PALORO-736185 format. One record per residue (C-alpha): x negated, y negated, z negated. Coordinates in Angstrom, 3 decimals. Layout:
N
X  Y  Z $
...
END
This chain:
331
92.904  0.610  -242.754 $
92.835  -1.603  -239.662 $
91.535  -5.150  -240.149 $
94.277  -7.718  -240.755 $
95.762  -9.024  -237.527 $
98.238  -11.714  -236.507 $
101.145  -10.016  -234.761 $
103.891  -11.812  -232.903 $
106.961  -9.611  -232.580 $
110.274  -9.959  -230.777 $
113.237  -7.988  -232.082 $
111.947  -7.848  -235.650 $
115.326  -8.485  -237.261 $
116.784  -5.022  -236.630 $
116.082  -1.450  -235.639 $
112.595  -0.332  -234.634 $
111.191  -3.855  -234.758 $
112.334  -4.422  -238.334 $
110.897  -1.122  -239.527 $
107.600  -1.879  -237.766 $
107.503  -5.321  -239.374 $
107.948  -3.785  -242.836 $
105.032  -1.391  -242.270 $
102.803  -4.158  -240.906 $
103.652  -6.623  -243.664 $
102.985  -4.016  -246.353 $
99.601  -3.256  -244.740 $
98.542  -6.901  -245.050 $
98.979  -8.114  -241.477 $
100.314  -11.598  -240.671 $
103.590  -11.618  -238.776 $
105.461  -14.126  -236.677 $
109.029  -12.984  -236.001 $
110.907  -14.329  -232.992 $
114.714  -14.062  -233.176 $
117.657  -15.638  -231.354 $
117.797  -18.548  -233.806 $
115.699  -19.805  -236.690 $
118.146  -18.763  -239.404 $
118.091  -15.162  -238.136 $
114.299  -15.200  -237.970 $
113.950  -16.614  -241.471 $
116.473  -14.141  -242.868 $
114.609  -11.292  -241.157 $
111.360  -12.492  -242.688 $
112.870  -12.462  -246.163 $
114.274  -8.955  -245.674 $
110.952  -7.688  -244.313 $
109.035  -9.046  -247.307 $
111.613  -7.648  -249.726 $
111.409  -4.169  -248.178 $
107.616  -4.293  -247.907 $
107.245  -5.215  -251.573 $
103.994  -7.066  -250.882 $
102.230  -9.006  -248.159 $
102.301  -12.446  -246.569 $
105.768  -13.881  -245.860 $
106.363  -13.651  -242.102 $
106.525  -16.855  -240.091 $
109.741  -17.445  -238.151 $
110.526  -19.003  -234.783 $
113.699  -19.311  -232.728 $
113.471  -17.594  -229.347 $
116.667  -16.630  -227.541 $
115.481  -14.310  -224.784 $
118.805  -14.746  -222.990 $
118.006  -18.438  -222.425 $
114.784  -19.295  -220.594 $
114.868  -22.841  -221.957 $
114.845  -21.437  -225.496 $
111.869  -19.226  -224.579 $
110.041  -22.239  -223.141 $
110.719  -24.278  -226.270 $
109.489  -21.449  -228.500 $
106.312  -21.025  -226.465 $
105.666  -24.762  -226.550 $
106.010  -24.798  -230.348 $
103.623  -21.871  -230.719 $
101.102  -23.377  -228.328 $
101.212  -26.616  -230.342 $
100.422  -24.637  -233.506 $
97.467  -23.091  -231.618 $
97.330  -19.971  -233.825 $
95.679  -17.106  -231.910 $
97.765  -13.965  -231.425 $
95.943  -10.667  -231.951 $
98.856  -8.443  -230.871 $
101.855  -9.564  -228.858 $
104.719  -7.087  -229.239 $
107.542  -7.409  -226.701 $
110.058  -5.185  -228.409 $
113.503  -6.840  -228.358 $
116.094  -5.246  -226.130 $
119.784  -4.681  -225.585 $
122.135  -2.413  -223.695 $
125.863  -2.583  -223.058 $
126.639  0.810  -221.579 $
130.150  1.335  -220.273 $
130.841  -2.273  -219.304 $
132.501  -2.735  -215.927 $
131.430  -6.325  -215.412 $
127.996  -7.848  -215.922 $
127.286  -10.143  -218.833 $
125.063  -13.104  -218.060 $
122.156  -15.048  -219.525 $
122.255  -18.826  -219.823 $
120.718  -19.015  -216.339 $
123.246  -16.551  -214.882 $
121.100  -13.414  -214.655 $
122.482  -10.020  -215.642 $
121.956  -9.785  -219.397 $
119.930  -6.581  -219.856 $
117.536  -7.527  -217.046 $
117.378  -11.102  -218.315 $
116.650  -10.247  -221.953 $
114.652  -7.036  -221.641 $
112.486  -8.243  -218.757 $
112.723  -11.892  -217.673 $
112.673  -13.479  -221.130 $
109.671  -11.382  -222.099 $
107.874  -12.173  -218.843 $
108.174  -15.896  -219.479 $
107.128  -15.529  -223.117 $
104.054  -13.436  -222.286 $
102.897  -15.706  -219.483 $
103.343  -18.838  -221.577 $
101.546  -17.352  -224.594 $
98.645  -15.825  -222.698 $
96.189  -18.517  -223.915 $
96.967  -17.642  -227.541 $
96.623  -13.928  -226.818 $
93.311  -14.514  -225.040 $
92.069  -16.345  -228.142 $
93.022  -13.466  -230.422 $
90.771  -10.958  -232.129 $
90.556  -7.876  -229.897 $
93.859  -8.868  -228.225 $
96.504  -6.294  -227.410 $
99.911  -6.293  -225.682 $
102.610  -3.753  -226.599 $
105.839  -3.422  -224.593 $
108.757  -1.284  -225.730 $
110.055  0.524  -222.648 $
112.033  3.779  -222.485 $
111.787  7.220  -220.941 $
115.007  6.453  -219.044 $
112.889  4.475  -216.580 $
111.889  7.916  -215.252 $
114.631  9.800  -213.353 $
112.936  13.145  -214.127 $
113.399  12.870  -217.916 $
116.473  14.070  -219.768 $
117.723  10.539  -220.408 $
116.785  9.361  -216.943 $
118.824  12.102  -215.282 $
122.105  11.033  -216.881 $
124.075  8.746  -214.570 $
122.573  6.614  -211.829 $
118.764  6.754  -211.846 $
116.446  3.799  -212.245 $
115.221  2.375  -208.964 $
114.271  -1.130  -207.861 $
114.350  -0.590  -204.115 $
112.849  -3.509  -202.231 $
113.720  -5.993  -205.018 $
116.418  -7.438  -202.773 $
118.341  -8.713  -205.796 $
115.509  -10.984  -206.917 $
115.894  -14.159  -204.901 $
114.518  -17.538  -206.043 $
117.269  -19.876  -207.155 $
119.893  -17.126  -207.282 $
121.344  -15.236  -210.238 $
120.339  -11.576  -210.378 $
122.901  -8.828  -210.885 $
121.192  -5.611  -209.747 $
117.462  -5.706  -209.003 $
117.798  -3.574  -205.889 $
120.427  -5.934  -204.487 $
123.363  -3.525  -204.339 $
126.842  -5.033  -204.369 $
128.218  -2.866  -207.166 $
127.369  -3.385  -210.838 $
126.321  -0.441  -213.010 $
125.520  -1.303  -216.636 $
123.639  1.930  -217.317 $
121.466  1.562  -214.222 $
120.849  -2.108  -215.001 $
119.420  -1.075  -218.367 $
117.285  1.688  -216.848 $
116.008  -0.732  -214.209 $
115.047  -3.242  -216.913 $
112.969  -0.542  -218.621 $
111.260  0.279  -215.322 $
110.534  -3.439  -215.014 $
108.924  -3.314  -218.481 $
106.584  -0.544  -217.334 $
105.653  -2.278  -214.092 $
105.102  -5.631  -215.811 $
102.753  -4.041  -218.356 $
100.858  -2.262  -215.589 $
100.397  -5.470  -213.586 $
99.463  -7.481  -216.700 $
96.662  -4.983  -217.388 $
95.492  -5.063  -213.764 $
95.285  -8.859  -213.732 $
93.348  -8.944  -216.986 $
90.905  -6.430  -215.548 $
90.543  -8.485  -212.367 $
89.714  -11.560  -214.480 $
87.029  -9.665  -216.371 $
88.984  -9.840  -219.637 $
90.468  -6.340  -220.056 $
92.432  -5.469  -223.176 $
94.816  -2.705  -224.255 $
98.231  -3.052  -222.605 $
100.587  -0.402  -223.925 $
104.062  0.484  -222.684 $
105.818  3.100  -224.763 $
109.019  5.065  -225.150 $
110.229  5.541  -228.744 $
112.548  8.382  -227.785 $
116.262  8.388  -228.438 $
116.713  6.104  -231.451 $
120.248  5.349  -232.591 $
120.412  2.639  -235.282 $
123.239  2.714  -237.843 $
126.514  1.564  -236.326 $
126.694  -1.248  -238.885 $
123.525  -2.767  -237.494 $
123.455  -5.421  -234.801 $
120.647  -5.849  -232.306 $
120.333  -3.294  -229.531 $
123.880  -1.862  -229.701 $
125.809  -5.055  -230.378 $
127.159  -5.292  -226.809 $
127.678  -1.554  -226.290 $
129.978  -1.286  -229.283 $
132.243  -3.960  -227.887 $
132.664  -2.101  -224.609 $
132.547  1.575  -225.632 $
132.556  1.983  -229.416 $
134.242  5.398  -229.585 $
132.011  6.846  -226.884 $
128.893  5.553  -228.636 $
129.958  7.031  -231.959 $
130.650  10.458  -230.452 $
127.372  10.401  -228.550 $
125.473  9.425  -231.712 $
127.079  12.260  -233.680 $
126.220  14.861  -231.072 $
122.676  13.656  -230.450 $
121.757  13.096  -234.094 $
123.549  15.854  -235.979 $
124.358  18.627  -233.496 $
121.571  18.625  -230.926 $
118.958  16.917  -233.156 $
117.478  14.999  -230.246 $
117.083  11.635  -231.938 $
114.121  9.989  -233.606 $
114.708  8.095  -236.825 $
114.468  4.324  -236.801 $
111.857  4.536  -239.568 $
109.581  6.951  -237.667 $
109.879  4.960  -234.456 $
109.049  1.773  -236.349 $
105.947  3.423  -237.801 $
104.853  4.384  -234.283 $
105.293  0.799  -233.082 $
103.314  -0.521  -236.051 $
100.474  1.873  -235.232 $
100.447  0.806  -231.586 $
100.079  -2.809  -232.703 $
97.078  -2.365  -234.987 $
95.463  1.080  -235.069 $
92.043  1.572  -233.498 $
93.334  4.788  -231.926 $
95.172  2.679  -229.364 $
92.403  0.130  -228.734 $
91.717  1.422  -225.221 $
91.406  -1.229  -222.532 $
93.757  -1.065  -219.580 $
97.278  0.221  -219.115 $
98.555  3.145  -221.178 $
102.018  4.672  -221.327 $
102.972  6.747  -224.367 $
106.123  8.744  -224.814 $
107.745  10.138  -227.965 $
108.918  13.399  -226.435 $
111.338  15.972  -227.859 $
109.711  19.419  -227.896 $
112.422  21.249  -229.854 $
115.491  20.254  -231.882 $
114.228  17.915  -234.580 $
110.646  17.901  -233.286 $
108.765  15.203  -231.380 $
105.261  14.764  -230.002 $
103.856  11.299  -229.303 $
101.333  11.314  -226.493 $
99.960  9.441  -223.507 $
101.599  10.573  -220.289 $
102.283  9.434  -216.752 $
105.088  7.035  -215.978 $
107.640  7.737  -213.267 $
106.376  7.745  -209.703 $
107.935  4.315  -209.149 $
106.328  3.101  -212.366 $
102.928  3.912  -210.810 $
103.525  1.832  -207.669 $
100.885  -0.900  -207.860 $
102.302  -2.831  -204.918 $
105.796  -2.805  -206.422 $
104.316  -4.000  -209.724 $
102.651  -6.917  -207.940 $
105.797  -7.882  -206.033 $
107.945  -7.637  -209.173 $
105.463  -9.878  -210.997 $
105.628  -12.494  -208.246 $
109.423  -12.381  -207.955 $
109.879  -12.539  -211.732 $
107.483  -15.459  -212.070 $
109.479  -17.329  -209.443 $
112.741  -16.639  -211.295 $
111.397  -17.968  -214.604 $
109.699  -20.950  -212.968 $
106.004  -20.274  -213.589 $
103.016  -19.718  -211.335 $
102.479  -16.084  -210.417 $
98.700  -16.493  -210.567 $
96.831  -16.690  -213.863 $
96.243  -20.293  -214.984 $
END
């Protein structure tokens, strides 16, 4: 069994994150769960411990990724506690497919880009000192295969593509990263997942340049559809397209057998956070790929061509840092 680690996890109150937290807690690791408010985080911690049956009660902190001021306050509280982080898991995410108008963060940015990317960028940059102080530190970022237009999910609808980052202007609210006039909720989500991949790649490059390399893992869990009664990832999609989501879930899960279970995906995330198998310095992308109905293989693979663009990764880093109000260079 891997040595006990301190793992800070976003999105641990539902879906993949919750299942990963249960596995990690049961294995004896120390968890800090970040949720939109303290009551949600504390409730998640109680449910994790109850499901795990043993382990250390998870710590809880409020961190609303849709509000950069909340992220700053959370980071400040954690920095004041000065507890090193061994694995930072940026897992929380949302999608609201089918919406015709963009939803916004507290700072006015399109919601999926703001939560899935910007909030996590600010959190990771603020908490870097605690990660650097950790035991064999590691960063894990939950992305998605839909960032790649050549995959089955990436081919459906408008493909991911950030263009020249024309939509990322300092002091202005972002709607579409590539700066197009029209809003497309599905593309906005795909673009946010491409941003996850590029951010992880640039994070790894900068650590290497500083002489402090560590494992930086972006991964795709496959098509995971949580129960419709559960909040988290699907809470906005159900409001805009509930019938469509239910029909899609039925076809993908029961007829085509393309989905991965929440439990299996959570176990994969837990392994990425602690197992020595994944303790390889530098950037790695792993994908949970469907090989046949009901069958998956989890393996390291290449990202999309755009996800390999080092210059785009650097420019996205700089533009994102400007939007969240931090220095682009390492402190």
